[in-house]
C-alpha positions in Angstrom: 36.4 -34.6 101.2 33.0 -32.5 100.5 34.8 -30.3 98.1 36.2 -33.5 96.2 32.7 -34.7 96.1 31.1 -31.6 94.7 33.9 -31.4 92.0 33.1 -35.1 91.0 29.4 -34.2 90.5 30.1 -31.0 88.2 32.1 -33.2 86.0 29.8 -35.9 86.0 26.9 -33.3 85.2 29.3 -31.7 82.4 30.0 -35.1 80.9 26.4 -36.0 80.8 25.1 -32.9 79.1 27.8 -33.1 76.5 27.0 -36.6 75.7 23.2 -35.6 75.4 24.0 -32.9 73.0 26.2 -35.0 71.0 23.3 -37.8 70.9 20.6 -35.3 69.7 21.7 -35.2 65.8 21.7 -38.9 65.8 18.3 -39.3 67.1 16.9 -36.8 64.8 15.2 -38.2 61.4 16.0 -36.8 58.1 12.7 -34.6 58.0 13.7 -32.5 60.9 17.5 -32.2 60.0 18.7 -28.9 59.9 19.3 -27.7 56.3 22.9 -25.8 55.5 22.6 -22.0 55.2 23.7 -20.4 51.7 27.3 -19.4 51.9 29.9 -17.0 50.0 27.1 -14.0 49.3 28.3 -11.4 46.7 26.7 -8.9 44.6 27.7 -8.6 40.8 26.8 -5.1 39.5 27.3 -4.1 36.1 25.7 -0.9 34.2 23.1 -0.7 37.1 22.1 -4.4 37.0 22.6 -5.9 40.4 22.8 -9.6 40.9 23.0 -11.2 44.3 24.8 -14.3 44.2 25.6 -17.3 46.5 27.0 -20.9 46.8 24.2 -23.5 46.2 23.0 -25.7 48.9 23.6 -29.4 47.8 21.3 -32.0 48.6 21.5 -35.3 46.5 18.4 -35.8 44.4 16.3 -32.5 46.0 15.8 -29.2 44.6 16.6 -26.6 47.1 14.5 -23.0 46.8 16.0 -19.8 48.3 14.3 -16.7 49.3 15.8 -13.3 49.2 15.3 -10.2 51.7 16.5 -6.8 52.0 16.8 -3.9 54.3 17.3 -0.3 53.0 19.1 2.4 54.9 16.1 3.6 56.9 14.9 -0.1 57.7 18.6 -0.9 59.1 18.9 2.3 61.3 15.2 2.5 62.8 13.3 -1.0 62.2 16.3 -3.3 62.1 13.8 -6.1 62.7 12.1 -5.6 59.5 13.2 -7.2 56.1 11.3 -6.7 52.9 11.2 -9.8 50.6 12.6 -9.4 47.2 10.4 -8.6 44.3 11.5 -11.4 42.1 13.2 -14.0 44.6 10.6 -15.7 46.6 11.5 -19.5 46.4 13.6 -19.4 43.4 15.7 -22.4 42.2 19.2 -20.8 41.0 22.0 -19.6 43.4 21.2 -15.9 42.2 18.9 -13.2 42.3 18.3 -9.9 40.2 17.5 -7.3 42.9 18.0 -4.2 40.5 14.1 -3.3 41.2 14.7 -3.5 45.0 17.8 -1.5 44.8 16.1 1.8 44.2 18.2 4.5 46.2 22.0 5.5 46.4 22.0 4.2 50.0 23.6 1.0 51.7 21.3 -2.0 51.4 21.6 -5.0 53.8 20.7 -8.4 51.8 20.3 -11.9 53.1 19.3 -15.2 51.8 18.3 -18.7 52.9 17.6 -22.2 51.9 14.4 -24.2 51.7 13.7 -27.8 51.3 10.1 -29.0 52.1 9.5 -28.1 55.4 13.0 -27.4 56.3 14.4 -23.9 56.3 18.1 -22.9 56.8 19.3 -19.9 58.9 19.7 -16.7 57.2 23.1 -15.9 55.4 23.7 -12.0 55.3 25.7 -10.2 52.8 29.1 -9.4 54.8 29.1 -5.7 53.9 26.1 -3.6 52.6 25.9 -2.9 48.9 25.5 0.5 47.6 24.7 1.0 43.8 27.0 3.7 43.4 29.8 0.9 43.1 28.1 -0.7 39.9 30.8 -1.0 37.0 29.9 1.1 34.1 31.0 -0.1 30.8 31.8 2.0 27.5 28.4 1.9 25.4 28.2 -0.2 22.4 27.8 1.9 19.1 27.1 1.7 15.5 28.3 4.5 13.1 26.9 4.8 9.7 26.8 7.3 6.9 23.4 8.3 5.2 24.7 9.9 2.3 26.7 12.7 3.6 25.3 12.5 7.1 27.4 11.1 10.1 24.8 9.1 12.2 25.2 7.1 15.4 23.3 4.4 17.2 24.0 3.8 20.8 23.2 0.6 22.8 20.0 1.1 25.0 21.1 0.4 28.5 17.9 1.5 30.2 16.2 4.8 31.2 19.0 6.1 33.7 21.5 6.1 31.2 22.6 9.1 29.0 25.5 9.4 26.7 28.2 11.8 25.8 29.0 11.4 22.3 32.7 13.3 20.9 33.3 13.5 17.1 35.5 15.2 15.0 37.2 15.4 11.5 40.5 13.1 11.1 42.9 15.9 10.5 45.6 17.8 12.4 44.1 20.4 14.8 40.5 19.3 14.2 38.2 20.6 16.8 36.4 18.0 18.8 32.3 18.4 19.1 30.3 17.0 21.9 26.8 16.1 21.9 24.6 14.7 24.5 22.2 11.8 23.6 19.3 11.2 25.8 18.6 7.6 25.2 19.7 4.8 23.2 18.5 2.6 20.6 17.7 5.3 18.0 19.7 6.8 15.3 21.0 10.2 15.8 22.4 12.7 13.4 25.9 14.0 14.4 27.4 15.9 11.4 27.0 16.8 7.7 30.3 15.3 6.2 32.4 16.6 3.4 33.4 14.4 0.4 36.7 12.9 0.7 37.1 13.4 4.6 37.1 11.2 7.7 35.4 11.3 10.8 35.9 10.0 14.1 33.6 9.2 17.0 33.5 7.8 20.5 31.1 7.8 23.4 30.9 7.3 27.3 27.6 6.6 29.6 26.5 8.9 32.1 24.4 8.0 34.9 23.1 11.1 37.1 21.4 8.8 39.8 25.0 8.1 41.0 27.0 11.0 39.4 29.4 8.7 37.4 30.6 8.3 34.0 32.1 5.3 32.1 35.3 5.3 30.3 35.1 6.5 26.6 34.5 3.6 23.8 37.0 2.5 21.3 37.3 5.1 18.5 35.5 4.3 15.4 36.0 6.0 12.1 34.2 6.5 8.7 35.4 7.9 5.4 33.1 9.4 2.8 34.7 8.9 -0.6 34.9 11.9 -3.0 31.7 12.1 -4.8 31.9 15.5 -6.5 29.8 16.1 -9.6 31.3 15.0 -12.7 32.3 17.8 -15.2 30.0 16.5 -17.8 26.9 16.7 -15.3 28.3 20.1 -14.4 28.1 21.3 -17.9 24.6 19.9 -18.6 23.2 21.6 -15.4 24.8 24.7 -16.8 23.1 24.3 -20.1 20.0 23.6 -18.6 20.2 26.5 -16.7 20.9 28.9 -19.5 17.7 27.2 -21.2 15.7 28.2 -18.7 16.7 31.6 -18.7 15.8 32.0 -22.5 12.8 29.9 -22.8 10.7 31.0 -19.6 10.8 34.8 -21.0 9.9 33.6 -24.3 7.3 31.6 -23.1 6.0 34.3 -21.1 6.2 36.7 -24.1 4.3 34.2 -26.0 1.5 33.5 -23.6 1.1 37.1 -23.3 0.5 37.8 -26.9 -1.7 35.0 -27.3 -4.0 36.2 -24.4 -3.7 39.6 -26.2 -5.3 38.4 -29.5 -8.0 36.2 -27.7 -9.3 38.9 -25.5 -8.7 41.7 -27.6 -8.6 40.7 -31.2 -7.9 43.5 -33.7 -10.7 44.2 -36.2 -9.9 45.0 -40.0 -12.4 47.2 -41.8 -13.5 46.7 -45.2 -12.7 49.4 -47.6 -16.0 50.3 -48.1 -16.4 51.2 -44.3 -12.9 53.1 -44.3 -13.2 57.0 -44.0 -11.6 58.6 -47.1 -12.8 62.1 -46.5 -13.0 64.4 -43.8 -15.8 64.1 -41.4 -17.2 67.5 -42.3 -17.6 66.8 -45.8 -19.3 63.6 -45.0 -21.6 65.4 -42.9 -22.3 67.7 -45.7 -23.0 65.1 -48.1 -25.3 63.1 -46.1 -27.4 66.2 -45.5 -27.9 66.8 -49.2 -28.8 63.3 -49.8 -31.4 63.4 -47.2 -32.8 66.6 -48.6 -33.1 65.0 -51.9 -34.8 61.6 -50.4 -37.5 64.1 -48.6 -38.2 66.1 -51.7 -38.5 63.1 -54.3 -42.0 61.6 -54.4 -42.2 58.1 -56.1 -45.8 56.9 -57.4 -47.4 53.7 -56.3 -46.4 51.8 -59.7 -42.9 52.9 -59.0 -42.8 51.5 -55.4 -44.4 48.2 -56.5 -42.0 47.8 -59.5 -39.1 48.8 -57.1 -40.4 46.3 -54.7 -40.5 43.4 -57.2 -37.3 43.9 -58.6 
């Protein structure tokens, strides 16, 4: 009998506790109602851009805000109670958060999110599997192939400082050799090859991220063709004639200028006939001595001198 009484007391106690816990949510007002936690957490990662997504918490007529926190490998191993708030996602409205700036190493990261509405906060929802950025999807780069005269030029999509590019290009012909060039950054034109007239050249490219040691697939091959732009025969003939004229005119011009400078700096003086020497120097000297002697012995009177001066 005593055992039966104890069993009844336990049953009544259990029924009372069940009724009490079932009645509590009905007694709570809207201000203290428990806010549901976000569900279906996942990370969409493409080209090293990491976006944490979740299903939104719907409260009719209200705006729900979300907060995101993360743990790196060190925190998860040694300080599991410490979570770091995301740089850009503290009380954000949308059901997504860009955690690219938070994922700075190639290690597993734990991510969690909770909802906030006024004074209400939900429980934290944790990403089921830790995220590692080496699982990001790498897509082939966008590229623009142009020709600048006979120069083959490529401009690649700028995907950020972590990206480098391998560019393969070749002349489209049987047995052509494929050349590979490393391009360190996108967004700027890069010269690849000097093309030959009438030939077609093809290009493809892939991305490289050294931080995770991975390559993307190659892009679709694009080809450009240089039309035959050989110099016309008439233009070549004119060029040849001009070259021959230069060979003739330049030496003639140099010779003429030399002659002109010679006559300007060192002119040839033509002596009059009276100054030209027709006799030998010995005879001239003897004649001059006889004239001097004659002049020295001839004495003129003052009247003759005056008459000579007047005349």
